[in-house]
C-alpha positions as MATLAB code, in Angstrom:
seq = 'MSFLGYAQLHMQMGLTAFEPATHARLGAVTRVTEVPNGMLVPAQVANKTQTLLDHVLFALKHEGVNMQVLAQALPKVPAQDMVTAIHAAPTGVYIRVACFLWEFFNNTELQGLPAIAGPTVDVFDTRRYITTKGTRNAKWRVNFNGLGSLRYCVTVERTPAIEALLAADILGSAQRFVADLAPMAAERAMSWAYLHETHSSFAIEKELPSHSKAEAFVALLRQASQAALLDEAYLVDLQNVCMTNQLDHAAEYRHQQNWLRGPLRGAVGITYVPPPPEWVPELMDELLAFANEAPKQINPLVCAAVVSFAFVFIHPFMDGNGRLSRFLFHHALCRSGQWGDGLLLPVSVAMKRNESAYLAALQSYSKPARQAWNVTWLGDDAFDFALKADASVYRYWDATACVAFGLEMAQQALQKDLKEETDFLAQFDALFKTVDERFDVRGRDLTTLVLSCLQNKGKVSANQRKKFSDTVQAAVFDALEDEWQRLFAIVE';
ca = [
     -13.005   35.133   14.411;
      -9.276   34.938   13.624;
      -8.248   31.654   12.053;
      -4.736   30.236   11.946;
      -2.949   27.385   10.233;
      -4.778   25.345    7.621;
      -8.116   27.144    8.038;
      -6.463   30.516    7.467;
      -4.512   29.264    4.446;
      -7.686   27.800    2.966;
      -9.704   30.974    3.461;
      -7.036   33.579    2.688;
      -5.759   31.882   -0.461;
      -9.140   30.673   -1.734;
      -7.880   27.108   -2.030;
      -9.925   24.407   -3.757;
      -8.649   21.817   -1.296;
     -11.275   20.342    1.013;
     -12.096   22.728    3.822;
     -10.263   21.558    6.957;
     -12.501   19.512    9.229;
     -11.183   21.359   12.286;
     -10.077   24.947   12.781;
      -7.383   26.663   14.822;
      -8.488   30.082   16.002;
      -7.586   32.810   18.464;
      -8.970   32.187   21.943;
      -8.789   33.383   25.520;
      -6.317   30.689   26.574;
      -2.749   30.701   27.858;
      -1.534   27.847   25.651;
      -2.650   26.003   22.512;
      -5.709   24.064   23.682;
      -7.597   21.367   21.803;
     -11.389   21.716   21.665;
     -13.985   19.485   19.939;
     -13.924   21.393   16.638;
     -10.242   22.280   16.555;
      -7.981   24.264   18.855;
      -7.797   27.604   20.604;
      -4.578   29.587   20.308;
      -3.324   32.261   22.743;
      -2.572   35.758   21.455;
       1.175   35.454   22.031;
       1.274   32.532   19.599;
      -1.262   33.926   17.126;
       0.662   37.209   16.845;
       3.612   35.278   15.391;
       1.553   34.049   12.414;
       1.626   36.979   10.003;
       2.769   35.437    6.725;
       1.637   32.447    4.670;
       4.758   30.572    5.761;
       4.003   31.352    9.414;
       0.621   29.645    9.011;
       2.232   26.669    7.261;
       4.713   26.221   10.103;
       1.985   26.636   12.743;
      -0.130   23.997   10.974;
       2.714   21.500   10.691;
       3.555   21.914   14.365;
       0.069   21.922   15.862;
      -2.358   20.443   13.323;
      -0.438   17.649   11.640;
       0.038   17.136    7.904;
      -2.684   18.089    5.416;
      -1.019   17.243    2.123;
      -3.952   18.529    0.066;
      -3.768   22.032    1.548;
       0.034   22.052    1.513;
       0.110   21.005   -2.150;
      -1.971   24.059   -3.039;
      -0.555   26.550   -0.516;
       3.210   25.999   -0.664;
       3.551   26.903   -4.379;
       2.214   30.361   -3.434;
       4.800   30.937   -0.695;
       7.696   33.046   -2.077;
      10.997   31.192   -2.370;
      12.793   33.998   -0.531;
      10.531   33.515    2.499;
      11.552   29.851    2.612;
      15.271   30.675    2.299;
      15.111   33.396    4.961;
      13.326   31.056    7.374;
      15.750   28.164    6.918;
      18.710   30.510    7.426;
      17.139   31.578   10.720;
      16.705   27.957   11.872;
      18.792   25.485    9.799;
      18.033   22.708   12.325;
      14.337   23.557   12.668;
      12.051   20.565   12.332;
       9.022   22.167   10.708;
      10.873   24.536    8.385;
      12.898   21.597    7.048;
       9.698   19.645    6.372;
       8.169   22.733    4.757;
      11.219   23.291    2.523;
      11.275   19.626    1.518;
       7.603   19.761    0.486;
       7.992   23.220   -1.108;
      10.657   21.894   -3.477;
       8.503   18.938   -4.470;
       5.311   20.899   -5.047;
       7.178   23.609   -6.985;
       9.342   21.114   -8.866;
      12.378   23.307   -8.263;
      15.166   23.666   -5.718;
      15.667   26.525   -3.312;
      18.923   28.430   -3.780;
      21.392   30.034   -1.359;
      20.767   27.601    1.480;
      22.756   27.191    4.695;
      24.178   23.863    5.822;
      21.194   21.809    6.974;
      21.718   20.100   10.320;
      19.832   18.259   12.993;
      18.590   14.686   13.335;
      16.396   13.198   10.590;
      12.728   13.956   11.252;
       9.585   12.190   10.068;
       7.098   14.126    7.972;
       4.240   12.286    9.706;
       4.273   11.967   13.492;
       4.174    8.232   14.177;
       2.260    8.868   17.408;
      -0.536   10.564   15.486;
      -0.604    8.724   12.151;
      -0.228    5.206   10.819;
       2.978    5.379    8.809;
       5.449    3.385    6.740;
       9.184    3.026    7.316;
       9.619    5.831    4.834;
      12.204    7.206    2.422;
      14.952    9.506    3.708;
      15.848   12.760    1.984;
      19.495   13.479    2.825;
      19.410   17.137    1.766;
      16.736   18.188    4.242;
      17.311   15.348    6.702;
      13.641   14.466    6.397;
      11.980   11.044    6.213;
       8.819   10.862    4.106;
       6.904    8.133    5.918;
       3.402    8.629    4.539;
       1.030    5.967    3.218;
       2.028    6.221   -0.410;
       4.419    8.578   -2.134;
       4.800   12.311   -2.566;
       2.658   11.946   -5.691;
      -0.168   10.029   -4.013;
      -0.563    9.806   -0.257;
      -3.380    9.150    2.206;
      -3.429    9.876    5.910;
      -4.856    7.665    8.647;
      -4.985    9.068   12.147;
      -4.545    6.831   15.164;
      -7.969    7.465   16.662;
      -8.966    5.577   19.837;
     -11.368    3.426   17.792;
      -8.696    2.486   15.263;
      -6.112    1.798   17.960;
      -8.549   -0.500   19.776;
      -9.334   -2.435   16.597;
      -5.645   -2.785   15.749;
      -4.948   -4.063   19.260;
      -7.646   -6.720   18.796;
      -5.374   -8.559   16.309;
      -8.306   -9.456   14.063;
      -6.296  -11.418   11.510;
      -4.460  -13.383   14.170;
      -7.728  -14.187   15.932;
      -9.283  -15.320   12.646;
      -6.339  -17.567   11.838;
      -6.400  -19.142   15.279;
     -10.165  -19.653   15.097;
      -9.992  -21.502   11.777;
      -6.931  -23.506   12.874;
      -8.833  -24.778   15.914;
     -11.676  -26.138   13.770;
     -11.792  -29.722   12.585;
     -10.689  -29.930    8.927;
     -14.217  -30.643    7.662;
     -15.690  -27.790    9.719;
     -13.032  -25.384    8.457;
     -13.701  -26.385    4.861;
     -17.446  -25.889    5.240;
     -16.966  -22.519    6.959;
     -14.758  -21.296    4.123;
     -17.183  -22.585    1.495;
     -19.926  -20.622    3.208;
     -17.707  -17.529    3.414;
     -16.798  -17.566   -0.299;
     -20.397  -18.065   -1.412;
     -21.904  -15.420    0.852;
     -19.081  -12.950    0.183;
     -19.941  -13.285   -3.496;
     -23.670  -12.782   -3.090;
     -23.211   -9.883   -0.674;
     -20.740   -8.120   -2.961;
     -23.226   -8.315   -5.832;
     -26.106   -7.351   -3.521;
     -24.315   -4.152   -2.511;
     -24.434   -3.262   -6.225;
     -28.171   -4.155   -6.271;
     -27.504   -7.141   -8.517;
     -28.325  -10.853   -8.242;
     -25.663  -12.948   -9.990;
     -26.535  -15.987  -12.051;
     -25.222  -19.341  -10.861;
     -22.397  -19.259  -13.413;
     -21.475  -15.680  -12.521;
     -21.453  -16.519   -8.822;
     -19.155  -19.458   -9.495;
     -16.880  -17.221  -11.543;
     -16.705  -14.645   -8.752;
     -15.958  -17.323   -6.151;
     -13.098  -18.449   -8.398;
     -12.003  -14.828   -8.614;
     -11.954  -14.497   -4.827;
      -9.860  -17.639   -4.605;
      -7.355  -15.970   -6.949;
      -6.674  -13.459   -4.186;
      -4.703  -16.175   -2.415;
      -2.187  -16.094   -5.264;
      -1.334  -12.522   -4.193;
      -0.334  -11.661   -7.764;
       1.287   -8.343   -8.563;
      -1.390   -5.861   -9.532;
      -1.200   -4.074  -12.862;
      -3.630   -2.736  -15.442;
      -3.847   -5.960  -17.461;
      -4.596   -8.047  -14.373;
      -7.278   -5.622  -13.210;
      -8.881   -5.639  -16.676;
      -9.135   -9.430  -16.507;
     -10.731   -9.182  -13.067;
     -13.187   -6.531  -14.254;
     -14.309   -8.795  -17.085;
     -15.108  -11.546  -14.581;
     -17.021   -9.117  -12.342;
     -19.354   -7.841  -15.048;
     -22.403   -9.882  -15.993;
     -22.944   -7.903  -19.219;
     -20.227   -8.502  -21.807;
     -20.911   -5.076  -23.281;
     -19.534   -3.612  -20.041;
     -16.225   -5.470  -20.296;
     -13.206   -3.147  -20.266;
     -10.101   -3.479  -22.418;
      -8.102   -0.924  -20.411;
      -8.650    1.934  -17.960;
     -11.487    4.245  -18.899;
     -11.090    7.019  -21.485;
     -14.347    8.743  -20.571;
     -15.539   10.853  -17.694;
     -17.942    8.915  -15.531;
     -19.981    9.784  -12.475;
     -22.217    8.365   -9.789;
     -25.763    9.549   -9.310;
     -28.601    9.257   -6.839;
     -32.375    9.405   -7.330;
     -32.609   13.186   -7.827;
     -32.870   14.622  -11.327;
     -30.369   17.000  -12.850;
     -27.016   18.141  -11.533;
     -28.076   17.785   -7.887;
     -28.441   14.050   -8.493;
     -24.726   13.669   -9.264;
     -23.232   12.393   -6.006;
     -19.599   11.850   -7.036;
     -17.363   12.684   -9.976;
     -14.110   10.667  -10.128;
     -10.929   12.130  -11.619;
     -10.708   12.992  -15.317;
      -9.721    9.988  -17.458;
      -6.343   11.495  -18.373;
      -5.344   11.440  -14.685;
      -6.347    7.819  -14.118;
      -3.198    6.011  -15.376;
      -0.826    7.910  -13.090;
      -3.146    7.726  -10.081;
      -3.553    3.998  -10.615;
       0.206    3.500  -11.006;
       0.713    5.181   -7.642;
      -2.093    3.240   -5.979;
      -0.912   -0.113   -7.340;
       2.657    0.581   -6.221;
       1.246    1.073   -2.723;
      -1.046   -1.962   -2.987;
       1.816   -4.229   -4.076;
       4.234   -3.193   -1.319;
       2.371   -1.742    1.662;
       0.647   -4.964    2.854;
       4.065   -6.189    4.008;
       4.942   -2.876    5.682;
       1.846   -1.856    7.633;
      -1.127   -3.614    9.218;
      -2.702   -5.573    6.323;
      -6.249   -4.595    7.277;
      -5.314   -0.910    7.187;
      -3.753   -1.423    3.778;
      -6.777   -3.402    2.576;
      -9.181   -0.629    3.563;
      -7.031    2.086    1.979;
      -6.638    0.205   -1.308;
     -10.298   -0.787   -1.470;
     -11.644    2.731   -0.969;
      -8.928    4.423   -3.037;
      -9.790    2.186   -5.971;
     -13.448    3.235   -5.766;
     -12.516    6.915   -5.581;
     -10.283    6.713   -8.669;
     -12.964    4.636  -10.437;
     -10.641    3.378  -13.192;
     -13.368    1.525  -15.105;
     -16.771    2.594  -16.325;
     -18.398   -0.210  -14.320;
     -17.479   -2.971  -11.886;
     -15.376   -0.766   -9.600;
     -17.312   -1.611   -6.414;
     -16.962   -5.363   -6.719;
     -13.312   -5.056   -7.708;
     -12.635   -2.821   -4.725;
     -13.887   -5.527   -2.379;
     -11.778   -8.146   -4.153;
      -8.773   -5.892   -3.574;
      -9.520   -5.919    0.160;
      -8.924   -9.684    0.167;
      -5.954   -9.394   -2.185;
      -4.190   -7.045    0.245;
      -4.606   -9.521    3.111;
      -3.137  -12.323    1.027;
      -0.372  -10.074   -0.308;
       0.742   -9.409    3.264;
       1.878  -12.972    3.829;
       0.071  -12.876    7.197;
      -3.134  -14.517    5.973;
      -3.503  -18.240    5.419;
      -3.873  -19.647    1.910;
      -7.544  -20.103    1.041;
      -8.839  -18.217    4.082;
     -11.415  -15.479    3.582;
     -13.005  -12.958    5.923;
     -16.522  -12.281    4.604;
     -16.246   -8.496    4.899;
     -18.829   -7.873    2.163;
     -21.386   -9.742    4.275;
     -20.700   -7.294    7.103;
     -20.711   -4.341    4.699;
     -24.075   -5.342    3.289;
     -25.482   -5.515    6.805;
     -24.051   -2.036    7.511;
     -24.835   -0.290    4.240;
     -25.566    3.072    5.852;
     -22.167    3.049    7.588;
     -20.543    1.955    4.303;
     -22.150    4.932    2.565;
     -20.973    7.272    5.326;
     -17.385    6.040    4.916;
     -17.581    6.586    1.150;
     -19.079   10.035    1.642;
     -16.287   11.101    3.992;
     -14.360   11.665    0.762;
     -16.944   11.716   -2.041;
     -19.064   14.564   -0.628;
     -16.270   17.161   -0.397;
     -14.802   15.851   -3.682;
     -18.131   16.578   -5.388;
     -17.540   20.273   -4.665;
     -14.491   20.182   -6.938;
     -16.800   20.143   -9.980;
     -19.334   22.416  -11.616;
     -21.933   20.106  -13.150;
     -24.473   21.323  -15.685;
     -27.414   19.184  -16.693;
     -27.924   19.226  -20.457;
     -31.077   17.125  -20.394;
     -31.818   13.398  -20.266;
     -28.572   11.649  -19.257;
     -26.226   14.332  -20.604;
     -24.079   16.517  -18.355;
     -21.235   18.977  -18.700;
     -18.442   18.644  -16.132;
     -16.049   21.497  -15.368;
     -13.306   20.817  -12.810;
     -12.696   23.678  -10.384;
      -9.779   22.096   -8.498;
      -6.428   20.556   -9.361;
      -5.173   17.000   -9.073;
      -4.259   17.410   -5.404;
      -7.877   16.696   -4.377;
      -7.462   13.191   -5.841;
      -3.818   12.680   -4.879;
      -4.081   13.408   -1.156;
      -6.965   12.461    1.121;
      -7.813   11.491    4.685;
      -8.657    7.776    4.862;
      -9.262    7.671    8.629;
     -13.027    7.091    8.377;
     -12.575    4.475    5.657;
      -9.961    2.543    7.637;
     -12.072    2.651   10.811;
     -14.992    1.208    8.839;
     -12.830   -1.467    7.188;
     -11.412   -2.620   10.518;
     -14.869   -2.730   12.101;
     -16.228   -4.790    9.186;
     -13.322   -7.221    9.458;
     -14.026   -7.679   13.157;
     -17.730   -8.230   12.504;
     -16.917  -10.643    9.676;
     -14.992  -12.745   12.184;
     -17.083  -12.391   15.319;
     -20.601  -12.273   13.928;
     -20.485  -13.881   10.516;
     -17.725  -16.489   10.473;
     -18.031  -17.609   14.082;
     -21.826  -17.565   14.158;
     -22.060  -19.512   10.907;
     -19.541  -22.062   12.190;
     -21.590  -22.456   15.364;
     -24.725  -22.828   13.247;
     -23.129  -25.565   11.141;
     -22.016  -27.405   14.280;
     -25.538  -27.178   15.696;
     -26.954  -28.443   12.417;
     -24.668  -31.475   12.474;
     -25.504  -32.302   16.080;
     -29.269  -31.952   15.677;
     -29.351  -33.788   12.342;
     -27.293  -36.658   13.718;
     -29.308  -37.229   16.875;
     -32.669  -37.195   15.049;
     -31.391  -39.211   12.081;
     -30.232  -41.956   14.453;
     -33.747  -42.320   15.881;
     -35.948  -41.940   12.792;
     -35.975  -42.977    9.156;
     -36.458  -39.647    7.340;
     -35.460  -38.621    3.862;
     -32.200  -36.703    4.077;
     -33.547  -33.769    2.093;
     -36.629  -33.446    4.287;
     -34.670  -33.754    7.511;
     -32.187  -31.134    6.306;
     -35.022  -28.677    5.663;
     -36.633  -29.355    9.017;
     -33.377  -29.077   10.954;
     -32.594  -25.750    9.285;
     -36.074  -24.500   10.018;
     -35.869  -25.586   13.648;
     -32.510  -23.891   14.176;
     -33.613  -20.677   12.496;
     -36.848  -20.649   14.518;
     -35.114  -21.009   17.910;
     -36.019  -24.652   18.447;
     -39.556  -24.658   17.070;
     -40.981  -26.488   14.065;
     -43.648  -24.180   12.698;
     -47.236  -25.239   12.063;
     -46.664  -24.632    8.357;
     -43.688  -26.993    8.291;
     -45.597  -29.666   10.234;
     -48.432  -29.432    7.726;
     -46.144  -29.355    4.700;
     -44.291  -32.536    5.701;
     -47.195  -34.381    7.338;
     -47.436  -36.873    4.460;
     -43.760  -37.887    4.523;
     -42.566  -37.317    8.086;
     -43.851  -38.901   11.286;
     -45.346  -36.473   13.789;
     -42.910  -37.786   16.376;
     -40.018  -36.346   14.317;
     -41.281  -32.806   14.742;
     -41.496  -33.245   18.492;
     -38.097  -34.915   18.598;
     -36.509  -31.986   16.789;
     -37.874  -29.564   19.358;
     -36.969  -31.792   22.307;
     -33.431  -32.412   21.076;
     -32.914  -28.703   20.388;
     -33.904  -27.980   23.972;
     -31.581  -30.701   25.258;
     -28.618  -29.669   23.123;
     -28.800  -25.918   22.836;
     -31.305  -24.339   25.192;
     -29.700  -22.079   27.777;
     -30.414  -23.231   31.296;
     -31.249  -20.218   33.421;
];
């Protein structure tokens, strides 16, 4: 099977970049044809791809932009091949993009160039990718419009699922929903959201926070509304609030190699190895530059998902990264200026309910990244880590799956969690009020019974009737069920 483009570059050059998810290969077709696992290429096109540069140009034209492969492949393309190709087509779109990236990845300039002409072209096709306004390079008449910079950039493809979620205007719908609530109802809904966001974020980490720690994390979430500029010192302060054990408090970014592990023993139990500690400061500088600016340039929910997952993948602290990543989701929304002060979408509640999908989104990057390391088990909890790849595997990655998950969780947080809880609170008020007006019942007892009735679809259980038989009239139990039927039962 004859491969072309990124698959051929990866195989022929033995790159340590992630293997391309799709493959272009020779096929019995008359034109380049997309198929489920890639594309088929006719012989007349395939025969033109003889050199490394030919495969680069084919990939840029037909397969999009894979910065990780390009970062490893372009430094191996001879400078003379680049110069010869640009002389042959000084207005060519893809050769100009290739030359622009070649100079960056080689940290040197090509010599003996012709006059570069033609309209300015985007590196990332705006029809295929979510992009920024970009930064123009006058020499090559190229606009780098990726999510991030040339030193750290993620890609997000405009899949049908993502496009549909973006069209749903989740943030706008959430704002309108809360604005339509009575002030007291809105306040109670947000109180519920902050509390349950806190408990769900800790629960994802398999931890139950103390009352004081929960209060501290709620206060932390409320800080997101301040939309402060992110830097190392600020993140250290946040990490200290997140961690229940003071011995785990950080003073700065980590100086040790850390790793994540599953239940299996030995090296096979290591599920993810984040970048070496000496790479963390620069990666974090790049990520925070994006996190501070991008929420005002692209859809805030896209930015929130990118920042949240990128933070986890860099893993700048020895502990607390998961909870901080979910805080950063909220921070990005507030930083955008498109999200009301004090509002909160309980995305961690949705994530906790969809833990398997959350894991799948994480593994879309962490599983191939694990292959960048040779891990040797030395016994007990000791391991030796040898990196097989270069920094490009941490600088450039495809965030499409992570963004799709983040958008879906935001939609669920609005539709299922926030709206359903608001409806529940309204039902509680109505049922409590109508029964309280008819009977003299202790407020605490009536609250418990109303909650039980609502959660049990209009029935007061035999256990509850027995438990409260000494303090509550039997008629109250029947009234609760009758009033629930009158107020909330669906008439078929």
